C-alpha positions in Angstrom: -37.8 -59.7 -4.9 -34.4 -58.6 -4.3 -34.2 -56.5 -7.8 -36.5 -53.9 -6.3 -34.3 -52.6 -3.4 -31.7 -52.5 -6.2 -33.2 -50.4 -8.4 -34.3 -48.3 -5.6 -31.2 -47.5 -4.7 -29.8 -47.4 -8.1 -32.4 -44.4 -8.4 -31.8 -42.6 -5.4 -28.0 -42.6 -6.0 -28.7 -40.7 -9.3 -31.2 -38.6 -7.6 -28.5 -37.2 -5.0 -25.8 -36.7 -7.7 -28.5 -34.4 -9.8 -29.1 -33.0 -6.7 -25.7 -31.7 -5.7 -25.0 -30.0 -8.8 -28.2 -28.1 -8.8 -27.5 -26.6 -5.2 -26.5 -23.4 -4.7 -24.3 -21.7 -1.4 -24.0 -20.1 0.6 -22.1 -23.3 1.4 -20.9 -24.8 4.7 -17.0 -23.8 5.5 -16.2 -26.9 7.2 -16.3 -29.0 4.1 -16.1 -29.0 0.2 -18.7 -27.6 -1.5 -20.8 -30.0 -2.9 -21.0 -28.9 -6.2 -17.4 -30.0 -6.9 -15.8 -32.9 -9.5 -13.5 -34.8 -7.7 -12.5 -36.5 -11.1 -11.0 -33.1 -12.3 -7.4 -31.9 -11.3 -7.3 -29.9 -8.0 -3.9 -28.8 -6.3 -4.8 -27.3 -3.2 -3.9 -25.9 0.6 -5.4 -25.6 3.5 -4.1 -23.6 6.3 -5.4 -26.1 9.1 -5.2 -29.1 7.3 -8.7 -29.4 8.1 -10.2 -30.6 4.9 -9.1 -33.9 2.6 -8.6 -34.7 -0.8 -12.3 -35.8 -1.6 -10.8 -38.0 -4.6 -7.4 -39.1 -6.2 -7.4 -36.3 -8.7 -7.1 -33.6 -5.7 -3.8 -33.3 -4.6 -2.9 -31.7 -1.4 0.1 -29.6 -0.3 0.9 -28.5 -3.9 0.5 -25.3 -3.6 2.6 -23.0 -1.2 1.3 -19.2 -0.1 4.4 -17.4 -0.6 5.7 -14.4 2.0 8.3 -11.9 1.8 9.0 -8.9 -1.0 6.0 -7.4 -2.0 4.0 -10.6 -0.9 4.2 -10.8 2.6 1.7 -12.7 5.0 1.0 -13.5 8.7 -0.4 -16.1 10.7 -3.4 -15.5 12.2 -6.3 -17.4 13.9 -9.6 -15.9 12.9 -13.5 -17.3 13.2 -12.1 -20.5 14.5 -9.6 -21.4 11.8 -5.6 -20.8 11.2 -5.4 -18.8 8.3 -2.8 -16.4 6.4 -3.1 -12.8 5.9 -1.7 -11.0 3.3 0.6 -8.0 5.0 1.4 -6.6 1.7 -0.4 -6.0 -1.8 -0.2 -9.2 -3.1 -1.1 -12.6 -2.8 1.7 -14.7 -4.5 0.9 -19.0 -4.9 3.2 -21.0 -6.0 2.3 -24.3 -7.6 4.9 -26.9 -7.6 3.0 -28.7 -10.8 2.2 -25.4 -12.7 3.0 -27.0 -15.8 -0.7 -29.1 -15.3 -2.3 -26.0 -16.6 -0.6 -25.6 -19.6 -3.3 -26.8 -22.0 -6.4 -25.1 -20.1 -8.1 -22.2 -21.0 -9.5 -21.0 -17.8 -8.2 -22.0 -14.6 -10.6 -22.1 -11.5 -9.3 -20.5 -8.0 -11.6 -21.6 -5.0 -10.3 -19.8 -1.8 -12.4 -20.0 1.6 -11.8 -15.9 2.5 -12.8 -14.0 5.2 -15.4 -11.9 5.0 -13.7 -8.5 5.8 -13.4 -5.1 4.6 -10.1 -6.6 2.2 -13.2 -8.3 -0.6 -14.2 -4.8 -1.3 -13.1 -1.6 -2.4 -11.9 1.1 0.0 -15.8 2.7 -0.7 -17.0 -0.7 0.6 -18.3 -1.8 -2.7 -17.8 -4.7 -5.3 -14.4 -4.2 -7.3 -12.6 -6.7 -10.0 -10.5 -9.2 -8.5 -6.9 -9.1 -10.6 -4.5 -11.6 -11.2 -0.9 -11.4 -12.6 -0.1 -14.6 -15.1 3.0 -15.3 -16.7 6.4 -14.2 -15.7 8.5 -11.4 -16.7 8.8 -9.9 -19.3 5.7 -11.7 -20.9 3.4 -11.1 -17.9 -0.8 -10.9 -18.3 -3.1 -9.2 -15.9 -6.6 -10.6 -15.9 -10.0 -10.1 -14.2 -11.4 -13.7 -12.2 -14.3 -11.8 -11.1 -16.2 -9.3 -8.5 -17.5 -10.6 -5.0 -20.5 -8.7 -3.6 -21.0 -6.6 -0.6 -22.8 -9.2 1.0 -19.8 -11.4 1.5 -18.4 -9.0 4.3 -20.1 -10.8 6.7 -17.5 -11.6 9.4 -17.5 -15.3 8.3 -15.7 -17.8 6.3 -17.0 -17.9 2.6 -16.4 -20.1 -0.6 -15.6 -17.7 -3.2 -14.6 -19.0 -7.0 -12.8 -16.9 -9.4 -12.6 -18.1 -12.9 -9.1 -16.9 -14.2 -8.4 -16.4 -18.3 -5.2 -18.7 -19.0 -4.6 -16.2 -22.4 -2.2 -17.2 -25.2 1.4 -15.9 -25.1 1.8 -13.4 -27.9 5.7 -14.3 -28.1 5.5 -17.8 -28.6 1.7 -19.1 -28.7 1.8 -20.9 -25.5 -0.6 -20.4 -22.5 0.4 -17.9 -19.8 0.2 -20.2 -16.9 1.9 -23.8 -17.4 4.7 -22.9 -19.4 7.5 -20.6 -19.8 8.7 -18.0 -22.4 12.0 -18.3 -24.2 13.4 -15.6 -21.9 12.2 -15.6 -18.4 13.4 -13.1 -16.1 13.2 -13.2 -12.4 12.5 -15.9 -10.4 10.3 -18.0 -12.5 10.5 -21.5 -10.7 6.9 -22.1 -10.4 5.9 -20.7 -13.4 5.2 -17.0 -12.3 6.4 -13.5 -10.8 9.1 -13.6 -8.0 8.4 -17.4 -7.5 4.8 -17.7 -7.8 2.6 -19.1 -10.1 -0.7 -17.0 -10.0 -0.4 -13.7 -7.8 -3.6 -12.3 -6.2 -3.0 -8.3 -7.3 -4.1 -5.6 -4.8 -5.3 -7.6 -2.0 -4.1 -6.0 1.1 -5.2 -7.9 4.4 -7.0 -10.4 2.6 -7.1 -13.1 4.6 -7.5 -17.0 3.2 -7.8 -20.2 4.8 -7.8 -22.3 1.5 -6.6 -21.7 -1.9 -7.4 -24.0 -4.8 -6.0 -24.2 -8.3 -8.6 -26.5 -10.8 -9.7 -27.0 -14.2 -12.7 -25.1 -15.2 -15.7 -26.8 -13.5 -14.1 -28.6 -10.6 -15.7 -26.8 -8.2 -18.7 -25.9 -9.8 -20.0 -22.6 -11.3 -19.0 -19.5 -9.9 -22.7 -18.0 -9.8 -23.7 -21.3 -7.8 -21.1 -20.9 -4.9 -20.6 -17.1 -4.9 -23.4 -16.6 -2.3 -23.0 -15.3 1.4 -25.0 -15.5 4.7 -25.8 -12.4 6.3 -23.9 -11.0 9.3 -24.7 -11.2 12.9 -26.5 -8.5 14.3 -24.5 -6.0 16.4 -25.3 -2.5 17.8 -23.7 0.4 15.5 -20.4 1.7 16.7 -20.7 4.6 18.5 -19.4 8.0 17.7 -16.4 7.6 19.6 -12.9 7.0 18.9 -10.5 7.8 22.0 -9.7 6.3 25.7 -7.0 7.2 27.7 -5.6 6.9 31.3 -2.8 8.8 32.6 -1.0 7.1 35.8 0.9 9.9 36.8 -2.2 12.3 37.3 -4.8 9.7 38.0 -6.8 10.8 35.3 -9.0 8.0 33.2 -11.0 8.8 30.3 -13.0 5.0 30.1 -9.6 3.0 30.5 -8.3 0.6 33.3 -5.3 -0.8 34.0 -6.0 -4.6 33.9 -4.1 -6.5 37.1 -5.2 -10.1 37.2 -4.1 -13.7 36.0 -0.8 -13.1 34.0 -1.0 -9.7 34.0 -0.7 -8.4 37.6 0.8 -5.2 38.0 2.2 -2.9 40.8 2.7 1.5 40.6 6.0 3.4 41.6 6.5 7.1 42.6 9.1 9.1 41.0 10.0 7.2 38.5 12.0 9.1 35.5 14.6 11.7 35.8 15.0 14.0 38.5 13.3 16.8 36.1 10.2 14.8 35.5 9.7 12.3 37.9 6.0 10.6 37.4 4.0 7.8 39.0 4.1 4.8 37.1 2.8 1.3 36.6 5.2 -1.9 35.9 4.4 -5.5 35.3 4.8 -8.4 37.5 5.5 -10.5 34.7 5.7 -10.4 31.0 2.5 -8.5 30.2 0.7 -5.0 30.6 -3.1 -4.7 29.5 -5.7 -2.2 29.5 -9.4 -2.6 29.6 -11.9 -0.1 28.0 -14.5 0.4 30.6 -18.6 0.4 29.5 -17.7 -0.8 25.6 -17.1 3.0 25.1 -15.3 2.4 21.9 -17.9 -0.2 20.7 -18.5 -4.1 21.2 -16.5 -6.9 20.2 -19.3 -7.9 17.3 -18.3 -4.4 16.0 -16.0 -4.4 12.3 -12.2 -4.7 13.7 -10.7 -1.6 12.4 -7.1 -0.5 12.7 -6.0 1.0 16.1 -3.3 3.5 17.1 -1.8 3.3 20.3 0.3 6.3 22.2 2.6 5.0 25.1 4.7 7.3 27.1 7.2 5.2 29.0 10.6 5.2 30.7 13.7 4.5 28.7 15.7 3.5 31.4 19.8 3.6 31.0 19.7 0.1 32.8 17.8 -1.7 30.1 19.4 -0.8 26.9 18.7 -3.2 24.0 15.1 -4.6 26.0 11.9 -4.7 23.7 8.8 -3.1 24.2 5.5 -2.9 22.6 2.2 -4.7 21.2 2.2 -8.2 22.0 -1.2 -10.1 20.8 -4.3 -8.8 19.7 -7.9 -10.3 19.2 -8.7 -10.2 15.5 -12.4 -11.1 16.1 -15.2 -12.2 19.0 -14.5 -15.9 18.5 -11.0 -16.3 20.4 -9.2 -15.3 17.1 -5.5 -14.1 18.1 -2.8 -12.2 16.3 0.6 -11.7 16.8 2.2 -8.3 16.3 5.7 -8.5 14.6 8.5 -8.6 17.2 10.8 -6.8 14.4 8.5 -3.4 15.2 8.6 -3.2 19.0 10.7 -0.6 20.6 14.3 -1.1 21.5 15.3 0.6 24.6 18.0 2.8 24.0 19.0 4.2 27.6 18.1 8.1 27.1 16.6 8.1 30.6 14.1 10.1 29.3 10.4 9.5 29.0 9.6 8.8 25.1 6.1 9.3 23.6 5.7 7.0 20.6 2.8 5.1 19.1 1.8 1.9 17.0 -0.5 1.4 14.7 -2.0 -2.4 14.6 -4.5 -3.1 11.8 -7.9 -4.8 12.2 -8.0 -5.2 15.9 -11.1 -6.5 17.5 -12.5 -4.7 20.7 -12.7 -8.3 22.2 -9.3 -8.0 23.4 -6.5 -10.3 24.8 -7.6 -11.5 28.5 -9.8 -8.6 29.0 -12.2 -10.1 31.2 -15.4 -7.7 31.2 -14.0 -5.1 29.5 -13.6 -4.7 25.9 -9.7 -4.1 24.6 -6.7 -3.3 22.2 -3.7 -5.0 22.0 -1.6 -6.4 25.1 1.6 -5.2 25.6 5.0 -7.4 26.5 7.6 -6.3 28.5 9.5 -9.5 29.1 12.9 -8.4 28.6 13.2 -5.9 31.5 10.9 -3.8 33.9 9.6 -1.1 31.9 7.2 1.7 33.5 4.5 3.3 31.5 3.0 6.6 32.9 0.0 7.0 29.8 -1.7 5.2 27.4 -4.2 6.3 25.1 -5.9 4.2 22.4 -7.7 5.5 19.2 -9.8 3.6 16.8 -9.4 4.7 13.4 -13.0 4.7 12.2 -13.8 4.1 8.1 -16.7 4.3 5.8 -19.7 6.9 6.8 -18.6 6.8 10.2 -19.0 10.4 11.2 -15.5 10.4 12.8 -14.1 8.3 9.6 -10.5 9.4 8.7 -9.5 11.1 11.8 -6.5 10.2 13.7 -6.9 11.6 17.4 -3.5 11.1 18.1 -2.0 12.3 15.0 0.6 14.3 17.4 2.0 11.0 18.6 4.6 9.3 16.1 5.8 5.7 15.6 9.7 7.2 15.5 10.2 10.4 17.9 13.4 10.9 16.1 11.8 12.1 13.2 11.1 15.3 15.5 15.0 15.5 16.2 18.1 16.3 13.7 18.9 12.3 14.1 17.8 11.7 10.2 19.3 13.2 7.1 16.8 15.7 5.4 18.6 15.8 1.9 19.9 13.6 -0.8 20.9 14.3 -4.6 23.1 12.9 -7.5 24.2 14.5 -10.4 25.7 12.7 -13.2 27.3 15.7 -14.8 29.3 16.4 -11.8 30.1 12.8 -10.9 27.9 13.7 -7.7 26.5 10.8 -5.2 25.5 12.3 -1.9 23.3 9.6 -0.7 21.4 9.0 -3.8 22.2 7.1 -7.1 20.8 5.4 -9.9 18.9 2.7 -8.9 19.6 -1.4 -10.1 19.3 -1.7 -14.0 16.9 -4.8 -14.9 13.6 -6.6 -15.3 11.3 -3.9 -16.0 13.3 -1.3 -15.1 16.2 -1.8 -17.5 18.1 2.0 -17.6 20.5 3.4 -20.0 23.6 6.4 -18.7 24.6 8.1 -21.8 25.2 12.0 -22.8 21.9 13.9 -24.0 21.2 17.8 -23.9 21.6 20.6 -26.4 24.7 20.8 -28.2 26.1 23.9 -26.0 25.3 22.1 -22.8 25.8 18.2 -23.3 25.5 16.4 -20.1 25.5 12.7 -18.5 22.3 11.7 -18.1 19.9 8.6 -17.2 16.7 7.3 -19.1 14.6 4.3 -19.4 15.6 1.7 -22.1 12.5 2.4 -24.1 12.3 1.1 -27.5 16.0 0.3 -28.1 15.8 -3.3 -29.4 15.7 -4.9 -25.8 13.9 -8.4 -26.1 10.4 -8.3 -24.6 8.2 -5.7 -23.7 9.3 -1.7 -23.8 11.2 -1.0 -20.7 9.4 2.5 -19.3 10.7 2.7 -15.7 13.1 4.5 -13.9 14.3 4.2 -10.3 16.6 5.7 -7.7 18.6 4.1 -4.8 19.0 6.1 -1.5 22.2 5.2 -0.1 23.4 4.6 3.2 20.1 5.4 4.9 20.8 9.1 4.0 17.0 10.2 5.0 17.1 7.8 7.8 15.8 4.3 8.4 12.9 2.5 6.7 11.3 1.8 10.1 10.3 5.1 10.0 6.8 6.6 9.5 6.1 7.5 5.8 7.8 10.8 4.8 6.4 14.0 3.4 9.0 14.1 0.7 9.7 17.0 -2.0 11.4 15.8 -5.6 13.7 17.9 -7.8 14.5 16.6 -11.1 16.7 18.1 -13.8 15.6 16.8 -17.1 16.7 17.7 -20.9 13.3 18.8 -22.5 13.9 17.3 -26.0 12.7 18.9 -29.1 12.1 15.3 -30.6 10.1 14.1 -27.7 7.3 17.1 -27.9 4.1 15.5 -25.6 6.3 12.6 -23.8 5.4 12.8 -19.9 7.3 11.6 -17.1 6.5 11.4 -13.2 7.1 9.7 -9.9 4.4 6.9 -9.8 4.7 4.1 -7.5 6.0 3.7 -4.0 5.7 2.4 -0.7 3.5 3.8 1.9 1.7 2.4 5.2 -1.9 2.9 6.1 -3.6 2.0 9.2 -0.7 0.2 10.4 -0.5 -2.1 6.8 2.3 -1.3 4.4 0.8 -1.0 0.8 1.4 0.7 -2.3 0.6 4.3 -3.1 0.3 5.7 -6.5 1.3 9.6 -7.8 -2.1 10.2 -9.9 -1.4 10.7 -14.2 -2.2 14.5 -13.8 1.3 15.2 -11.8 2.8 14.1 -15.0 5.4 16.6 -16.4 5.2 16.7 -20.3 8.0 17.7 -22.4 7.7 21.1 -24.5 10.6 20.9 -26.5 12.8 24.1 -25.6 15.6 21.9 -26.1 16.7 23.0 -22.7 17.8 21.2 -19.3 14.7 22.0 -17.2 13.1 21.1 -13.6 10.4 19.6 -12.4 9.0 19.3 -8.6 6.7 17.0 -7.0 5.4 16.8 -3.4 4.4 12.7 -2.0 3.2 12.9 1.2 3.4 9.4 2.5 6.7 7.6 1.3 7.9 4.6 3.0 11.7 4.1 2.1 11.1 0.7 1.6 10.8 1.2 -1.8 9.2 -0.6 -5.4 11.9 -3.1 -7.2 14.8 -1.2 -5.2 17.1 -2.2 -2.4 18.3 -1.2 -0.1 15.8 1.6 0.2 14.0 3.9 -2.6 11.3 6.5 -2.8 8.9 6.7 -5.8 9.3 4.7 -9.0 9.3 6.5 -12.1 7.3 5.8 -15.1 8.2 7.7 -18.4 6.3 7.3 -21.4 9.7 7.9 -23.6 13.4 8.3 -23.6 13.3 11.2 -21.2 17.0 12.2 -20.1 17.2 13.0 -16.3 20.7 14.3 -15.2 20.0 15.1 -11.6 17.7 14.2 -8.6 17.3 15.8 -5.4 14.8 14.5 -2.6 13.8 16.1 0.5 12.2 15.3 3.6 9.6 17.7 5.3 9.6 16.9 8.8 6.0 17.4 10.7 7.6 18.2 14.0 10.7 19.5 15.8 13.4 22.1 14.7 12.7 21.2 11.0 9.1 21.2 10.9 7.6 22.2 7.3 11.1 23.1 6.0 11.7 22.3 2.8 15.2 22.5 1.2 13.6 22.3 -2.1 11.6 25.4 -2.2 13.4 26.8 -4.9 12.4 23.9 -7.0 8.9 24.5 -6.8 7.2 25.8 -10.1 5.5 29.4 -9.8 1.8 29.3 -9.4 -0.5 29.4 -12.3 -1.2 32.6 -13.4 -4.0 33.0 -16.3 -3.9 35.7 -19.4 -7.0 38.2 -19.2 -8.3 39.5 -22.5 -10.8 42.1 -23.1 -11.9 45.5 -25.0 -10.8 49.2 -23.5 -10.4 52.1 -25.3 -11.3 50.7 -29.0 -7.9 48.8 -28.1 -7.1 45.0 -27.0 -6.4 44.6 -23.8 -4.3 42.3 -22.0 -4.0 41.6 -18.3 -2.4 39.1 -15.9 -1.0 39.7 -12.2 2.3 40.8 -10.8 4.5 37.8 -9.6 7.9 37.6 -8.3 8.5 35.2 -11.9 8.9 37.5 -15.2 6.9 36.6 -17.7 6.9 37.6 -21.5 4.0 38.0 -23.7 4.7 36.1 -27.0 2.1 36.2 -29.7 1.8 33.8 -33.4 -0.6 34.1 -36.0 -0.6 30.2 -36.6 -0.9 27.3 -33.9 -0.3 24.6 -36.7 3.3 25.4 -36.4 3.7 28.2 -34.4 6.5 30.8 -34.3 6.2 32.7 -31.3 7.7 36.4 -31.1 8.0 38.6 -28.1 5.0 41.3 -28.0 7.1 44.2 -28.4 4.4 46.8 -26.3 5.6 47.4 -23.2 3.4 45.9 -20.0 2.3 49.1 -18.0 1.7 48.3 -13.7 -1.5 49.3 -13.1 -2.2 48.5 -8.8 -1.7 44.2 -8.8 -1.4 43.6 -12.9 0.5 44.2 -15.9 -1.5 45.3 -18.7 -0.5 45.9 -22.5 -3.0 47.4 -24.8 -2.7 46.6 -28.7 -4.2 48.2 -32.0 -7.5 45.7 -33.0 -7.0 44.3 -36.5 -8.6 41.6 -38.6 -5.4 39.6 -38.4 -6.0 36.3 -35.9 -4.0 36.4 -33.4 -3.1 34.1 -30.4 -0.9 34.8 -27.0 0.7 33.2 -24.1 3.0 34.2 -21.3 6.4 32.7 -20.7 9.0 32.7 -17.9 
């Protein structure tokens, strides 16, 4: 009799185990997926310590999410949990026991991520998730999988990536778990910049859990990567701006909140004698503003970047006091994030009204202590009494919304000084002249090793810098050039993204015909988030082999001066496909406002507009025509393009109206023509 219950228990246990492995998601975020194997090695991190190890092989607190440099993070609360949010392009994860993975062909990475725009491409479509393995100079960028668009559900989701741990050609070991003979940079955790495996290009990604495991430790990606639908919500309205002007008493769907810890009072005749205004001040530390009638949307709508423009009095009596956004909602479930204190405005005591903006990424209209209203960020005036006369709040729409891409507060800048002469607009270096005026060759090392040497034609040798490409340096060929901005010559890094012009003097080496160079990666700010920008491949300048020093010109509309692998400041890092020598570089900032609005100090470096050579027949003769331009062009010809010898056409061009024309006799000899400056 006793044997029957025991047999039934054994069958039930076996059935339960089999059923667990057959399950598919979506799985409860409050516990590990039932597909896990607790006997396989796993190292994990949980932001709120809400999950415990299911077995002795699972080691908590071995992973750390790093912050700083190009992999910054912020602590936020969203979806009912504490989490880490990537505030830069990368999420760098360090494993203190990284040697565990030295023999693993694949490393499974399980994350619990919040379902928002960060999981998808800019167009809202699935994209590859790339992971950087290895250390400099032996790194390997691999794809760990894609996430379906259904993951954008405003919920916590389990997501499983499978990351190849390839063999390193230099020594036959795997990229993760061991170090090559010549590691560069901080390789303390077996990867780049102090980490082990880096999530690539994941700005704003929000994670609660990150776990590294042996293949199969968490189950299979196709069983886990399934997602619940989002909760229903009315579509976003066709609006993007609300405001209140305390001075004039005009409000556009906005009110000043006056309750709890955010009570206020009003005062007349605030400001300088020539601009006295009615303004509002806080009785305590907080100023808050509500949006009436859900005019900009509902709390259940997707969070968006918000730009808030405030006019406030820079009182001479409160120099050094800080003012600006304090806290904002991350979702409609009580999630809150704190705006960085370092980005608050510091009062200068100018005695004038200041109009400036802040852009905060991913703000929920739930607001902070907004009561019956919706809201944006709450403001803090803790150090002193700050009077505010006007507030404007814009939701920066995205996707297929009719107002997507519009900034109704484009003329409100985060740093009003860019509209004055407070910051420099020009910097240059010229190695041949030993000139360094706010600009110099950058730091050489890592993947941007550079060499300064003589170059140029025999009649014009100059000192120049080039990438140390293919010069016998161990490891991968170096192909980057970087230039350092000295002494904040173009203004502080805190200013908004700048429109810059770049003029480079380079040697058009006959031995490097077809080699190219261009600005490549740079730092920029988009929707309140600092990230990477990239110059298109099509902007590359190709060497033609004229054996002369020539100039190249580019404009980049949105450069932050925080630099790429170059401190303290830099603009764009350059990419070259060969040993292109650069003797001089000039930067000019084209300001958007003020007395120097749209002034380009490098206008003379801009190349002439493209012109075309038209070929036709006229009066039984070959007729070649091109437009009249300020630049002088010479018509040249050759009979062979294989090894061309170009010579000037002897016939004199005739100007007819707005064109030059040359007529030549028709012959049976093949001839090719071109225009040269």
